[in-house]
Steps between C-alpha positions, in 0.01 A plus 500: 500500500635835381361447151155425643505825701606700194218347295245588768635855519482541121146362496391743773662791319325409175167464679543841662579664166200345326254594775624860519474536120145364507407734784644802314309410185175456691545836674568688176201334332276604790627859485443516125145370539430752776630783285300385200176470700568811705369851468487692179764773466366848574547608141260225386223569754164612362368817666129444552440875522637579155524177298314466174224247455733286287769498770244392759359232265849350475500416872409137579136463600408853389282518193311778330233522772743518794730744323206732439394469865855587607500807278154608623604460867803732481677649691642240739707579809648149508483194283295321765218747429411276206369246750379751759283677240374163363655565159656153471476185716771409751616200295559718193680759713726230644602407146598854397609678819868452419454658156309817588554822688280797587691823465321783664460797277534831668317794353729788433396813674447779257724788578293812482687818500329727742484861410723702724386835611747765417547783735230737387599796709495823303822688458 
C-alpha cells in the first residue's frame, strides 16, 4: 500500500513539473512574439516631416506616388494627419503607424539686436 502511494506521489510530482515547464515555455514564446511584432524603437522611426523620399519609399505600402504626396503635404502636426489630409488611405496608415512619427519643427525666432539709445544729453 505504501509503495502504491509513493508511486502516485511521484507521478503527480512529475506531472506538475512537466506542466509548469510547458507553461513557462509558452509564456516566454508569447512574450518574444509580442516583442518582435511590437512597436519600432524610437531611433528607427521615420519622421514624416523630414524624411527623404527614399526613406518614405521603404515603408510598407508607400511607393513613389505616396511618398511624394507626403512630402508635398508637409508639415504635419501628428502622424494621423496623413489620413486627415487624405494623403494616404486608412489601411495604408494602419500598416505604417508604428513605424512613423511626426516631429514638429519649431521655427527659431531671429534675435534682432535692437539699437539702444544712448543718453544724448549734452555735457
